[in-house]
N, CA, C and O atoms as a Maestro MAE file, in Angstrom:
{
 s_m_m2io_version
 :::
 2.0.0
}

f_m_ct {
 s_m_title
 :::
 protein
 m_atom[328] {
  # First column is atom index #
  i_m_mmod_type
  r_m_x_coord
  r_m_y_coord
  r_m_z_coord
  i_m_residue_number
  s_m_chain_name
  s_m_pdb_residue_name
  s_m_pdb_atom_name
  i_m_atomic_number
  :::
  1 25 24.123 64.361 -63.170 1 A "UNK " " N  " 7
  2 3 22.773 64.211 -62.235 1 A "UNK " " CA " 6
  3 2 21.987 65.731 -62.995 1 A "UNK " " C  " 6
  4 15 22.836 66.237 -63.729 1 A "UNK " " O  " 8
  5 25 20.887 66.418 -63.015 2 A "UNK " " N  " 7
  6 3 19.921 66.699 -62.922 2 A "UNK " " CA " 6
  7 2 19.181 66.385 -60.916 2 A "UNK " " C  " 6
  8 15 18.782 65.450 -60.221 2 A "UNK " " O  " 8
  9 25 19.546 68.816 -60.756 3 A "UNK " " N  " 7
  10 3 18.458 68.665 -59.312 3 A "UNK " " CA " 6
  11 2 17.437 69.273 -59.630 3 A "UNK " " C  " 6
  12 15 17.615 70.265 -60.338 3 A "UNK " " O  " 8
  13 25 16.625 69.071 -59.406 4 A "UNK " " N  " 7
  14 3 14.988 69.694 -58.644 4 A "UNK " " CA " 6
  15 2 14.307 69.702 -58.084 4 A "UNK " " C  " 6
  16 15 13.642 68.706 -57.798 4 A "UNK " " O  " 8
  17 25 14.140 70.771 -57.669 5 A "UNK " " N  " 7
  18 3 13.755 70.979 -55.682 5 A "UNK " " CA " 6
  19 2 12.035 70.631 -56.294 5 A "UNK " " C  " 6
  20 15 11.699 70.364 -57.448 5 A "UNK " " O  " 8
  21 25 11.466 70.709 -55.483 6 A "UNK " " N  " 7
  22 3 9.815 69.663 -55.902 6 A "UNK " " CA " 6
  23 2 8.803 70.748 -55.906 6 A "UNK " " C  " 6
  24 15 7.642 70.413 -56.139 6 A "UNK " " O  " 8
  25 25 9.109 72.194 -55.648 7 A "UNK " " N  " 7
  26 3 7.814 72.447 -55.824 7 A "UNK " " CA " 6
  27 2 8.046 73.031 -57.813 7 A "UNK " " C  " 6
  28 15 7.300 73.517 -58.664 7 A "UNK " " O  " 8
  29 25 9.190 72.696 -57.765 8 A "UNK " " N  " 7
  30 3 9.365 72.502 -59.428 8 A "UNK " " CA " 6
  31 2 8.489 71.616 -60.597 8 A "UNK " " C  " 6
  32 15 7.920 71.817 -61.670 8 A "UNK " " O  " 8
  33 25 8.810 70.350 -59.527 9 A "UNK " " N  " 7
  34 3 9.167 69.393 -60.282 9 A "UNK " " CA " 6
  35 2 7.993 69.286 -60.914 9 A "UNK " " C  " 6
  36 15 7.361 70.317 -61.146 9 A "UNK " " O  " 8
  37 25 7.534 68.137 -61.272 10 A "UNK " " N  " 7
  38 3 6.776 67.271 -61.808 10 A "UNK " " CA " 6
  39 2 6.358 66.182 -62.549 10 A "UNK " " C  " 6
  40 15 6.607 66.510 -63.709 10 A "UNK " " O  " 8
  41 25 5.591 64.452 -62.563 11 A "UNK " " N  " 7
  42 3 6.233 63.595 -62.226 11 A "UNK " " CA " 6
  43 2 6.846 63.380 -63.931 11 A "UNK " " C  " 6
  44 15 7.894 62.829 -64.269 11 A "UNK " " O  " 8
  45 25 5.447 64.235 -65.102 12 A "UNK " " N  " 7
  46 3 6.467 64.275 -66.730 12 A "UNK " " CA " 6
  47 2 7.348 65.113 -66.682 12 A "UNK " " C  " 6
  48 15 7.914 65.296 -67.759 12 A "UNK " " O  " 8
  49 25 7.638 65.611 -65.977 13 A "UNK " " N  " 7
  50 3 9.140 66.406 -65.756 13 A "UNK " " CA " 6
  51 2 10.044 65.508 -65.451 13 A "UNK " " C  " 6
  52 15 10.779 65.005 -66.301 13 A "UNK " " O  " 8
  53 25 10.075 65.261 -64.389 14 A "UNK " " N  " 7
  54 3 10.474 63.815 -63.876 14 A "UNK " " CA " 6
  55 2 11.645 62.481 -64.089 14 A "UNK " " C  " 6
  56 15 12.678 62.168 -63.496 14 A "UNK " " O  " 8
  57 25 10.807 61.854 -65.367 15 A "UNK " " N  " 7
  58 3 10.274 60.662 -65.672 15 A "UNK " " CA " 6
  59 2 11.191 60.990 -67.237 15 A "UNK " " C  " 6
  60 15 12.135 60.449 -67.812 15 A "UNK " " O  " 8
  61 25 10.388 62.065 -67.472 16 A "UNK " " N  " 7
  62 3 11.635 62.275 -68.525 16 A "UNK " " CA " 6
  63 2 12.960 63.448 -68.716 16 A "UNK " " C  " 6
  64 15 13.289 63.822 -69.841 16 A "UNK " " O  " 8
  65 25 13.406 63.777 -67.903 17 A "UNK " " N  " 7
  66 3 14.911 63.865 -67.837 17 A "UNK " " CA " 6
  67 2 15.374 62.915 -66.903 17 A "UNK " " C  " 6
  68 15 16.369 62.993 -66.182 17 A "UNK " " O  " 8
  69 25 14.308 61.751 -67.020 18 A "UNK " " N  " 7
  70 3 15.026 60.922 -66.491 18 A "UNK " " CA " 6
  71 2 15.744 60.215 -67.003 18 A "UNK " " C  " 6
  72 15 16.853 60.262 -66.472 18 A "UNK " " O  " 8
  73 25 15.670 59.417 -67.962 19 A "UNK " " N  " 7
  74 3 15.618 58.779 -69.307 19 A "UNK " " CA " 6
  75 2 17.453 59.189 -69.841 19 A "UNK " " C  " 6
  76 15 17.952 58.146 -70.265 19 A "UNK " " O  " 8
  77 25 18.160 60.013 -69.886 20 A "UNK " " N  " 7
  78 3 18.884 60.215 -69.581 20 A "UNK " " CA " 6
  79 2 20.209 60.917 -68.931 20 A "UNK " " C  " 6
  80 15 21.389 60.959 -69.278 20 A "UNK " " O  " 8
  81 25 19.545 61.398 -67.932 21 A "UNK " " N  " 7
  82 3 20.471 60.801 -66.620 21 A "UNK " " CA " 6
  83 2 19.921 61.063 -64.865 21 A "UNK " " C  " 6
  84 15 19.024 61.894 -64.719 21 A "UNK " " O  " 8
  85 25 20.207 60.694 -64.204 22 A "UNK " " N  " 7
  86 3 19.536 61.113 -63.412 22 A "UNK " " CA " 6
  87 2 18.707 61.665 -62.421 22 A "UNK " " C  " 6
  88 15 19.449 61.410 -61.472 22 A "UNK " " O  " 8
  89 25 17.496 62.368 -61.776 23 A "UNK " " N  " 7
  90 3 16.905 63.428 -61.739 23 A "UNK " " CA " 6
  91 2 17.563 63.146 -59.201 23 A "UNK " " C  " 6
  92 15 18.223 62.336 -58.550 23 A "UNK " " O  " 8
  93 25 17.014 64.026 -59.007 24 A "UNK " " N  " 7
  94 3 18.033 64.716 -57.515 24 A "UNK " " CA " 6
  95 2 16.609 65.183 -57.289 24 A "UNK " " C  " 6
  96 15 16.821 66.276 -57.816 24 A "UNK " " O  " 8
  97 25 15.531 65.247 -56.996 25 A "UNK " " N  " 7
  98 3 14.364 66.325 -56.329 25 A "UNK " " CA " 6
  99 2 14.397 66.428 -54.559 25 A "UNK " " C  " 6
  100 15 13.992 65.606 -53.736 25 A "UNK " " O  " 8
  101 25 14.998 67.671 -54.369 26 A "UNK " " N  " 7
  102 3 14.758 68.333 -53.523 26 A "UNK " " CA " 6
  103 2 14.250 69.234 -52.475 26 A "UNK " " C  " 6
  104 15 14.695 70.366 -52.664 26 A "UNK " " O  " 8
  105 25 13.735 69.185 -51.778 27 A "UNK " " N  " 7
  106 3 12.493 69.820 -50.317 27 A "UNK " " CA " 6
  107 2 13.872 71.107 -49.750 27 A "UNK " " C  " 6
  108 15 14.950 70.616 -49.416 27 A "UNK " " O  " 8
  109 25 13.773 72.074 -49.712 28 A "UNK " " N  " 7
  110 3 14.233 73.140 -49.202 28 A "UNK " " CA " 6
  111 2 15.448 72.351 -49.250 28 A "UNK " " C  " 6
  112 15 16.010 71.646 -48.411 28 A "UNK " " O  " 8
  113 25 15.760 72.720 -50.709 29 A "UNK " " N  " 7
  114 3 17.289 72.468 -50.507 29 A "UNK " " CA " 6
  115 2 17.857 70.499 -49.943 29 A "UNK " " C  " 6
  116 15 18.954 70.047 -50.272 29 A "UNK " " O  " 8
  117 25 17.425 70.159 -49.593 30 A "UNK " " N  " 7
  118 3 18.094 68.928 -48.825 30 A "UNK " " CA " 6
  119 2 16.661 67.077 -49.887 30 A "UNK " " C  " 6
  120 15 15.568 66.529 -49.746 30 A "UNK " " O  " 8
  121 25 17.821 67.047 -50.709 31 A "UNK " " N  " 7
  122 3 17.140 65.707 -50.763 31 A "UNK " " CA " 6
  123 2 16.388 64.664 -50.993 31 A "UNK " " C  " 6
  124 15 16.876 63.638 -50.519 31 A "UNK " " O  " 8
  125 25 15.312 64.510 -51.577 32 A "UNK " " N  " 7
  126 3 13.808 63.669 -50.927 32 A "UNK " " CA " 6
  127 2 13.793 62.217 -52.056 32 A "UNK " " C  " 6
  128 15 13.926 61.122 -51.510 32 A "UNK " " O  " 8
  129 25 13.679 62.244 -53.157 33 A "UNK " " N  " 7
  130 3 13.670 61.189 -53.943 33 A "UNK " " CA " 6
  131 2 14.543 61.563 -55.134 33 A "UNK " " C  " 6
  132 15 14.608 62.561 -55.851 33 A "UNK " " O  " 8
  133 25 15.142 60.489 -55.090 34 A "UNK " " N  " 7
  134 3 16.167 60.177 -56.730 34 A "UNK " " CA " 6
  135 2 14.972 59.881 -58.042 34 A "UNK " " C  " 6
  136 15 13.956 59.407 -57.534 34 A "UNK " " O  " 8
  137 25 14.828 60.048 -59.686 35 A "UNK " " N  " 7
  138 3 14.362 58.995 -60.012 35 A "UNK " " CA " 6
  139 2 15.954 58.973 -61.185 35 A "UNK " " C  " 6
  140 15 16.891 59.747 -61.376 35 A "UNK " " O  " 8
  141 25 15.374 57.122 -61.937 36 A "UNK " " N  " 7
  142 3 15.864 56.850 -62.601 36 A "UNK " " CA " 6
  143 2 15.340 56.760 -63.162 36 A "UNK " " C  " 6
  144 15 14.162 56.772 -62.804 36 A "UNK " " O  " 8
  145 25 15.757 56.510 -65.140 37 A "UNK " " N  " 7
  146 3 15.310 56.734 -66.058 37 A "UNK " " CA " 6
  147 2 15.222 54.482 -66.023 37 A "UNK " " C  " 6
  148 15 15.685 53.643 -65.250 37 A "UNK " " O  " 8
  149 25 14.642 54.426 -66.910 38 A "UNK " " N  " 7
  150 3 14.561 52.710 -66.754 38 A "UNK " " CA " 6
  151 2 14.763 52.461 -68.296 38 A "UNK " " C  " 6
  152 15 15.697 51.742 -68.653 38 A "UNK " " O  " 8
  153 25 14.131 52.888 -68.989 39 A "UNK " " N  " 7
  154 3 13.714 52.908 -70.427 39 A "UNK " " CA " 6
  155 2 15.042 52.119 -71.438 39 A "UNK " " C  " 6
  156 15 16.075 52.764 -71.618 39 A "UNK " " O  " 8
  157 25 14.890 50.658 -72.068 40 A "UNK " " N  " 7
  158 3 15.949 49.769 -72.960 40 A "UNK " " CA " 6
  159 2 15.901 49.129 -71.878 40 A "UNK " " C  " 6
  160 15 16.918 48.489 -72.144 40 A "UNK " " O  " 8
  161 25 15.375 48.420 -70.084 41 A "UNK " " N  " 7
  162 3 16.212 47.481 -69.696 41 A "UNK " " CA " 6
  163 2 15.251 46.626 -69.303 41 A "UNK " " C  " 6
  164 15 14.160 46.675 -68.736 41 A "UNK " " O  " 8
  165 25 16.243 45.537 -69.944 42 A "UNK " " N  " 7
  166 3 14.692 44.251 -69.650 42 A "UNK " " CA " 6
  167 2 14.373 43.683 -68.532 42 A "UNK " " C  " 6
  168 15 15.161 43.972 -67.632 42 A "UNK " " O  " 8
  169 25 13.374 42.859 -68.174 43 A "UNK " " N  " 7
  170 3 12.760 42.296 -67.496 43 A "UNK " " CA " 6
  171 2 13.784 41.635 -66.891 43 A "UNK " " C  " 6
  172 15 13.803 41.988 -65.712 43 A "UNK " " O  " 8
  173 25 14.873 40.640 -67.186 44 A "UNK " " N  " 7
  174 3 16.078 40.294 -66.951 44 A "UNK " " CA " 6
  175 2 16.976 41.690 -65.867 44 A "UNK " " C  " 6
  176 15 17.527 41.368 -64.814 44 A "UNK " " O  " 8
  177 25 16.971 42.954 -66.294 45 A "UNK " " N  " 7
  178 3 18.078 43.786 -65.965 45 A "UNK " " CA " 6
  179 2 16.868 44.979 -64.558 45 A "UNK " " C  " 6
  180 15 17.256 45.815 -63.741 45 A "UNK " " O  " 8
  181 25 15.301 44.444 -64.901 46 A "UNK " " N  " 7
  182 3 15.023 44.579 -63.850 46 A "UNK " " CA " 6
  183 2 14.757 44.049 -62.667 46 A "UNK " " C  " 6
  184 15 14.830 44.978 -61.863 46 A "UNK " " O  " 8
  185 25 14.521 43.180 -62.181 47 A "UNK " " N  " 7
  186 3 14.625 42.445 -62.263 47 A "UNK " " CA " 6
  187 2 15.706 41.992 -60.621 47 A "UNK " " C  " 6
  188 15 15.543 41.889 -59.405 47 A "UNK " " O  " 8
  189 25 16.675 41.867 -61.544 48 A "UNK " " N  " 7
  190 3 18.237 41.800 -61.443 48 A "UNK " " CA " 6
  191 2 18.355 42.909 -60.729 48 A "UNK " " C  " 6
  192 15 17.999 42.756 -59.560 48 A "UNK " " O  " 8
  193 25 18.984 44.719 -61.200 49 A "UNK " " N  " 7
  194 3 18.945 45.521 -60.369 49 A "UNK " " CA " 6
  195 2 17.502 45.221 -58.428 49 A "UNK " " C  " 6
  196 15 17.693 44.594 -57.386 49 A "UNK " " O  " 8
  197 25 17.159 45.459 -58.570 50 A "UNK " " N  " 7
  198 3 16.232 45.623 -57.411 50 A "UNK " " CA " 6
  199 2 16.008 43.977 -56.254 50 A "UNK " " C  " 6
  200 15 15.048 43.597 -55.584 50 A "UNK " " O  " 8
  201 25 17.608 43.288 -56.523 51 A "UNK " " N  " 7
  202 3 18.084 41.483 -55.853 51 A "UNK " " CA " 6
  203 2 18.772 42.054 -55.023 51 A "UNK " " C  " 6
  204 15 19.937 42.381 -55.250 51 A "UNK " " O  " 8
  205 25 17.846 42.383 -53.340 52 A "UNK " " N  " 7
  206 3 18.766 42.248 -52.486 52 A "UNK " " CA " 6
  207 2 19.744 41.382 -52.601 52 A "UNK " " C  " 6
  208 15 20.781 41.934 -52.234 52 A "UNK " " O  " 8
  209 25 20.076 39.452 -53.186 53 A "UNK " " N  " 7
  210 3 20.519 38.564 -52.879 53 A "UNK " " CA " 6
  211 2 21.256 39.117 -54.468 53 A "UNK " " C  " 6
  212 15 21.854 38.052 -54.621 53 A "UNK " " O  " 8
  213 25 21.632 39.869 -55.629 54 A "UNK " " N  " 7
  214 3 22.569 39.752 -55.709 54 A "UNK " " CA " 6
  215 2 23.213 41.001 -55.285 54 A "UNK " " C  " 6
  216 15 24.056 40.762 -54.421 54 A "UNK " " O  " 8
  217 25 23.154 41.819 -55.478 55 A "UNK " " N  " 7
  218 3 24.196 42.479 -54.227 55 A "UNK " " CA " 6
  219 2 24.492 42.902 -53.829 55 A "UNK " " C  " 6
  220 15 25.059 43.991 -53.921 55 A "UNK " " O  " 8
  221 25 24.190 42.040 -52.918 56 A "UNK " " N  " 7
  222 3 25.324 40.717 -51.611 56 A "UNK " " CA " 6
  223 2 26.808 40.094 -52.327 56 A "UNK " " C  " 6
  224 15 27.958 40.109 -51.889 56 A "UNK " " O  " 8
  225 25 25.942 39.270 -54.280 57 A "UNK " " N  " 7
  226 3 26.649 38.541 -54.625 57 A "UNK " " CA " 6
  227 2 27.561 39.440 -55.137 57 A "UNK " " C  " 6
  228 15 28.746 39.122 -55.245 57 A "UNK " " O  " 8
  229 25 27.123 40.598 -55.486 58 A "UNK " " N  " 7
  230 3 28.175 41.614 -55.691 58 A "UNK " " CA " 6
  231 2 29.303 42.407 -54.837 58 A "UNK " " C  " 6
  232 15 30.528 42.503 -54.918 58 A "UNK " " O  " 8
  233 25 28.560 42.795 -54.200 59 A "UNK " " N  " 7
  234 3 29.554 43.445 -52.973 59 A "UNK " " CA " 6
  235 2 29.939 42.658 -52.045 59 A "UNK " " C  " 6
  236 15 30.069 43.097 -50.903 59 A "UNK " " O  " 8
  237 25 30.248 41.084 -52.405 60 A "UNK " " N  " 7
  238 3 31.166 40.320 -51.654 60 A "UNK " " CA " 6
  239 2 32.320 39.220 -52.837 60 A "UNK " " C  " 6
  240 15 33.141 38.423 -52.384 60 A "UNK " " O  " 8
  241 25 32.036 39.515 -54.690 61 A "UNK " " N  " 7
  242 3 32.751 39.773 -55.117 61 A "UNK " " CA " 6
  243 2 34.075 40.867 -55.182 61 A "UNK " " C  " 6
  244 15 35.291 40.684 -55.127 61 A "UNK " " O  " 8
  245 25 33.310 41.972 -55.311 62 A "UNK " " N  " 7
  246 3 34.504 43.076 -54.551 62 A "UNK " " CA " 6
  247 2 35.342 42.978 -53.724 62 A "UNK " " C  " 6
  248 15 36.502 43.281 -54.004 62 A "UNK " " O  " 8
  249 25 34.957 42.480 -52.341 63 A "UNK " " N  " 7
  250 3 35.470 42.162 -51.680 63 A "UNK " " CA " 6
  251 2 37.128 40.721 -51.819 63 A "UNK " " C  " 6
  252 15 38.106 40.491 -51.108 63 A "UNK " " O  " 8
  253 25 36.707 40.266 -52.836 64 A "UNK " " N  " 7
  254 3 37.940 38.868 -53.164 64 A "UNK " " CA " 6
  255 2 39.079 40.077 -54.389 64 A "UNK " " C  " 6
  256 15 38.946 41.135 -55.005 64 A "UNK " " O  " 8
  257 25 40.161 38.996 -54.141 65 A "UNK " " N  " 7
  258 3 41.124 39.518 -55.140 65 A "UNK " " CA " 6
  259 2 41.004 39.763 -56.196 65 A "UNK " " C  " 6
  260 15 40.053 39.277 -56.808 65 A "UNK " " O  " 8
  261 25 41.996 40.685 -56.889 66 A "UNK " " N  " 7
  262 3 40.830 40.690 -58.667 66 A "UNK " " CA " 6
  263 2 42.273 39.722 -59.186 66 A "UNK " " C  " 6
  264 15 43.097 39.306 -58.372 66 A "UNK " " O  " 8
  265 25 42.361 39.494 -60.602 67 A "UNK " " N  " 7
  266 3 44.047 38.765 -61.122 67 A "UNK " " CA " 6
  267 2 43.520 39.066 -62.200 67 A "UNK " " C  " 6
  268 15 42.320 38.917 -62.428 67 A "UNK " " O  " 8
  269 25 44.397 39.553 -63.043 68 A "UNK " " N  " 7
  270 3 44.628 41.099 -63.869 68 A "UNK " " CA " 6
  271 2 44.491 39.300 -65.269 68 A "UNK " " C  " 6
  272 15 44.366 38.075 -65.283 68 A "UNK " " O  " 8
  273 25 44.672 40.722 -66.290 69 A "UNK " " N  " 7
  274 3 44.509 39.449 -67.611 69 A "UNK " " CA " 6
  275 2 45.145 37.977 -67.788 69 A "UNK " " C  " 6
  276 15 44.730 36.834 -67.978 69 A "UNK " " O  " 8
  277 25 47.035 38.983 -67.530 70 A "UNK " " N  " 7
  278 3 47.887 37.943 -67.629 70 A "UNK " " CA " 6
  279 2 47.740 36.532 -67.017 70 A "UNK " " C  " 6
  280 15 47.807 35.423 -67.547 70 A "UNK " " O  " 8
  281 25 47.526 36.903 -65.772 71 A "UNK " " N  " 7
  282 3 47.242 35.422 -64.814 71 A "UNK " " CA " 6
  283 2 46.113 35.121 -65.159 71 A "UNK " " C  " 6
  284 15 45.841 33.926 -65.274 71 A "UNK " " O  " 8
  285 25 45.145 36.103 -65.419 72 A "UNK " " N  " 7
  286 3 44.354 34.848 -66.203 72 A "UNK " " CA " 6
  287 2 44.678 34.169 -66.704 72 A "UNK " " C  " 6
  288 15 44.617 33.011 -66.291 72 A "UNK " " O  " 8
  289 25 45.203 34.477 -67.865 73 A "UNK " " N  " 7
  290 3 45.785 33.523 -69.330 73 A "UNK " " CA " 6
  291 2 46.412 32.478 -69.131 73 A "UNK " " C  " 6
  292 15 46.182 31.390 -69.658 73 A "UNK " " O  " 8
  293 25 47.557 32.827 -68.069 74 A "UNK " " N  " 7
  294 3 48.143 31.950 -67.019 74 A "UNK " " CA " 6
  295 2 47.527 30.734 -66.886 74 A "UNK " " C  " 6
  296 15 47.485 29.744 -67.616 74 A "UNK " " O  " 8
  297 25 46.951 31.052 -65.577 75 A "UNK " " N  " 7
  298 3 46.192 29.861 -64.843 75 A "UNK " " CA " 6
  299 2 45.279 28.794 -66.321 75 A "UNK " " C  " 6
  300 15 45.618 27.614 -66.402 75 A "UNK " " O  " 8
  301 25 44.496 29.185 -67.064 76 A "UNK " " N  " 7
  302 3 43.972 28.398 -67.684 76 A "UNK " " CA " 6
  303 2 44.140 28.399 -68.917 76 A "UNK " " C  " 6
  304 15 43.160 28.316 -69.658 76 A "UNK " " O  " 8
  305 25 45.750 28.518 -69.544 77 A "UNK " " N  " 7
  306 3 46.698 27.273 -70.122 77 A "UNK " " CA " 6
  307 2 47.362 26.290 -69.202 77 A "UNK " " C  " 6
  308 15 47.778 25.158 -69.452 77 A "UNK " " O  " 8
  309 25 47.370 27.195 -67.721 78 A "UNK " " N  " 7
  310 3 47.881 26.020 -66.565 78 A "UNK " " CA " 6
  311 2 46.997 24.824 -66.563 78 A "UNK " " C  " 6
  312 15 47.546 23.805 -66.143 78 A "UNK " " O  " 8
  313 25 45.951 24.726 -66.877 79 A "UNK " " N  " 7
  314 3 44.769 24.439 -66.428 79 A "UNK " " CA " 6
  315 2 44.498 22.922 -67.479 79 A "UNK " " C  " 6
  316 15 44.370 21.700 -67.410 79 A "UNK " " O  " 8
  317 25 44.540 24.497 -68.787 80 A "UNK " " N  " 7
  318 3 44.189 23.066 -69.959 80 A "UNK " " CA " 6
  319 2 45.523 22.482 -70.895 80 A "UNK " " C  " 6
  320 15 45.252 22.118 -72.040 80 A "UNK " " O  " 8
  321 25 47.236 22.368 -70.339 81 A "UNK " " N  " 7
  322 3 48.087 22.209 -70.939 81 A "UNK " " CA " 6
  323 2 48.156 20.371 -70.028 81 A "UNK " " C  " 6
  324 15 47.967 20.386 -68.811 81 A "UNK " " O  " 8
  325 25 48.358 19.304 -70.553 82 A "UNK " " N  " 7
  326 3 48.393 17.706 -70.468 82 A "UNK " " CA " 6
  327 2 48.796 17.636 -69.085 82 A "UNK " " C  " 6
  328 15 48.960 16.542 -68.545 82 A "UNK " " O  " 8
  :::
 }
 m_bond[327] {
  # First column is bond index #
  i_m_from
  i_m_to
  i_m_order
  :::
  1 1 2 1
  2 2 3 1
  3 3 4 2
  4 3 5 1
  5 5 6 1
  6 6 7 1
  7 7 8 2
  8 7 9 1
  9 9 10 1
  10 10 11 1
  11 11 12 2
  12 11 13 1
  13 13 14 1
  14 14 15 1
  15 15 16 2
  16 15 17 1
  17 17 18 1
  18 18 19 1
  19 19 20 2
  20 19 21 1
  21 21 22 1
  22 22 23 1
  23 23 24 2
  24 23 25 1
  25 25 26 1
  26 26 27 1
  27 27 28 2
  28 27 29 1
  29 29 30 1
  30 30 31 1
  31 31 32 2
  32 31 33 1
  33 33 34 1
  34 34 35 1
  35 35 36 2
  36 35 37 1
  37 37 38 1
  38 38 39 1
  39 39 40 2
  40 39 41 1
  41 41 42 1
  42 42 43 1
  43 43 44 2
  44 43 45 1
  45 45 46 1
  46 46 47 1
  47 47 48 2
  48 47 49 1
  49 49 50 1
  50 50 51 1
  51 51 52 2
  52 51 53 1
  53 53 54 1
  54 54 55 1
  55 55 56 2
  56 55 57 1
  57 57 58 1
  58 58 59 1
  59 59 60 2
  60 59 61 1
  61 61 62 1
  62 62 63 1
  63 63 64 2
  64 63 65 1
  65 65 66 1
  66 66 67 1
  67 67 68 2
  68 67 69 1
  69 69 70 1
  70 70 71 1
  71 71 72 2
  72 71 73 1
  73 73 74 1
  74 74 75 1
  75 75 76 2
  76 75 77 1
  77 77 78 1
  78 78 79 1
  79 79 80 2
  80 79 81 1
  81 81 82 1
  82 82 83 1
  83 83 84 2
  84 83 85 1
  85 85 86 1
  86 86 87 1
  87 87 88 2
  88 87 89 1
  89 89 90 1
  90 90 91 1
  91 91 92 2
  92 91 93 1
  93 93 94 1
  94 94 95 1
  95 95 96 2
  96 95 97 1
  97 97 98 1
  98 98 99 1
  99 99 100 2
  100 99 101 1
  101 101 102 1
  102 102 103 1
  103 103 104 2
  104 103 105 1
  105 105 106 1
  106 106 107 1
  107 107 108 2
  108 107 109 1
  109 109 110 1
  110 110 111 1
  111 111 112 2
  112 111 113 1
  113 113 114 1
  114 114 115 1
  115 115 116 2
  116 115 117 1
  117 117 118 1
  118 118 119 1
  119 119 120 2
  120 119 121 1
  121 121 122 1
  122 122 123 1
  123 123 124 2
  124 123 125 1
  125 125 126 1
  126 126 127 1
  127 127 128 2
  128 127 129 1
  129 129 130 1
  130 130 131 1
  131 131 132 2
  132 131 133 1
  133 133 134 1
  134 134 135 1
  135 135 136 2
  136 135 137 1
  137 137 138 1
  138 138 139 1
  139 139 140 2
  140 139 141 1
  141 141 142 1
  142 142 143 1
  143 143 144 2
  144 143 145 1
  145 145 146 1
  146 146 147 1
  147 147 148 2
  148 147 149 1
  149 149 150 1
  150 150 151 1
  151 151 152 2
  152 151 153 1
  153 153 154 1
  154 154 155 1
  155 155 156 2
  156 155 157 1
  157 157 158 1
  158 158 159 1
  159 159 160 2
  160 159 161 1
  161 161 162 1
  162 162 163 1
  163 163 164 2
  164 163 165 1
  165 165 166 1
  166 166 167 1
  167 167 168 2
  168 167 169 1
  169 169 170 1
  170 170 171 1
  171 171 172 2
  172 171 173 1
  173 173 174 1
  174 174 175 1
  175 175 176 2
  176 175 177 1
  177 177 178 1
  178 178 179 1
  179 179 180 2
  180 179 181 1
  181 181 182 1
  182 182 183 1
  183 183 184 2
  184 183 185 1
  185 185 186 1
  186 186 187 1
  187 187 188 2
  188 187 189 1
  189 189 190 1
  190 190 191 1
  191 191 192 2
  192 191 193 1
  193 193 194 1
  194 194 195 1
  195 195 196 2
  196 195 197 1
  197 197 198 1
  198 198 199 1
  199 199 200 2
  200 199 201 1
  201 201 202 1
  202 202 203 1
  203 203 204 2
  204 203 205 1
  205 205 206 1
  206 206 207 1
  207 207 208 2
  208 207 209 1
  209 209 210 1
  210 210 211 1
  211 211 212 2
  212 211 213 1
  213 213 214 1
  214 214 215 1
  215 215 216 2
  216 215 217 1
  217 217 218 1
  218 218 219 1
  219 219 220 2
  220 219 221 1
  221 221 222 1
  222 222 223 1
  223 223 224 2
  224 223 225 1
  225 225 226 1
  226 226 227 1
  227 227 228 2
  228 227 229 1
  229 229 230 1
  230 230 231 1
  231 231 232 2
  232 231 233 1
  233 233 234 1
  234 234 235 1
  235 235 236 2
  236 235 237 1
  237 237 238 1
  238 238 239 1
  239 239 240 2
  240 239 241 1
  241 241 242 1
  242 242 243 1
  243 243 244 2
  244 243 245 1
  245 245 246 1
  246 246 247 1
  247 247 248 2
  248 247 249 1
  249 249 250 1
  250 250 251 1
  251 251 252 2
  252 251 253 1
  253 253 254 1
  254 254 255 1
  255 255 256 2
  256 255 257 1
  257 257 258 1
  258 258 259 1
  259 259 260 2
  260 259 261 1
  261 261 262 1
  262 262 263 1
  263 263 264 2
  264 263 265 1
  265 265 266 1
  266 266 267 1
  267 267 268 2
  268 267 269 1
  269 269 270 1
  270 270 271 1
  271 271 272 2
  272 271 273 1
  273 273 274 1
  274 274 275 1
  275 275 276 2
  276 275 277 1
  277 277 278 1
  278 278 279 1
  279 279 280 2
  280 279 281 1
  281 281 282 1
  282 282 283 1
  283 283 284 2
  284 283 285 1
  285 285 286 1
  286 286 287 1
  287 287 288 2
  288 287 289 1
  289 289 290 1
  290 290 291 1
  291 291 292 2
  292 291 293 1
  293 293 294 1
  294 294 295 1
  295 295 296 2
  296 295 297 1
  297 297 298 1
  298 298 299 1
  299 299 300 2
  300 299 301 1
  301 301 302 1
  302 302 303 1
  303 303 304 2
  304 303 305 1
  305 305 306 1
  306 306 307 1
  307 307 308 2
  308 307 309 1
  309 309 310 1
  310 310 311 1
  311 311 312 2
  312 311 313 1
  313 313 314 1
  314 314 315 1
  315 315 316 2
  316 315 317 1
  317 317 318 1
  318 318 319 1
  319 319 320 2
  320 319 321 1
  321 321 322 1
  322 322 323 1
  323 323 324 2
  324 323 325 1
  325 325 326 1
  326 326 327 1
  327 327 328 2
  :::
 }
}
C-alpha cells in the first residue's frame, strides 16, 4: 500500500498509482481516504463489491465450519453411491 499526504496527492496520481496498489491518503499523518483501482473489473464484480448483502453473506459463510477437500470428496461419493 502506498501512502500519500493530501498536500502532495493529486487525483491523477492517486488513480494512476491505485491501479497497481491501494493508495492511502493522509492529512497531518492521519488516514483520510483510500483509493482502490478498478481497472479490469467488470460490472458484476463492481456490483458485488459494493453490495452490503453480498458482504453479509460472505461474513456469515466465514463463520461456518470448513470442510477439507478429502471430507468433501467423501461426502460427494457417499451421496452419489447407489
